[in-house]
C-alpha positions, -999 to +999 in steps of 0.1 A: +194-265+036+231-270+036+236-237+017+215-218+043+234-234+072+268-224+056+256-188+052+250-185+090+282-203+099+305-184+076+310-153+098+318-175+128+344-195+109+360-166+091+361-138+118+377-152+148+410-151+167+421-175+193+440-168+226+473-187+226+472-189+264+437-205+269+422-212+235+393-188+240+379-176+207+372-139+202+355-122+173+381-095+168+417-086+176+406-058+199+384-083+220+414-107+221+437-079+234+411-070+261+407-106+271+445-111+274+448-078+295+420-088+319+425-126+322+462-132+317+481-100+328+487-090+364+491-053+356+468-031+378+472+005+365+443+020+385+452+030+420+430+039+450+439+074+463+427+064+498+447+032+503+472+009+486+446-009+465+451-012+427+428-026+400+427-038+364+399-014+354+381+018+365+349-001+372+366-023+399+384+008+413+351+027+416+334-003+434+364-003+458+363+034+465+327+030+477+339+008+505+358+038+520+326+057+525+322+065+562+284+065+562+261+036+554+245+050+523+223+019+515+197+003+538+174-026+535+138-016+531+124-049+545+104-039+576+123-047+608+155-057+591+178-027+598+206-039+576+228-011+562+257-011+538+284+012+524+280-003+489+250-011+466+267-044+457+266-056+494+230-045+497+221-065+466+239-096+481+219-090+513+186-090+493+195-124+477+199-139+512+167-123+527 
């Protein structure tokens, strides 16, 4: 039983790197670099072309750009509600509350 257990634990014990800033354990150097970039650096290289907003990644930039949409592209399909939103994220938050 001990031999079987050590077989499963070995990859975890051997293949890990630890963040010096918060002790988070990552499975690779590339994941550690990504962790440090997103959690510990203030660099925001992705800029909105419609305002002064800047973001750490393209996903957050894309979510932000949706907020500049002039029309309400998303609407609640609950009968009689009438809620509309410029972003899918806000509509999903609305559904959690309804």
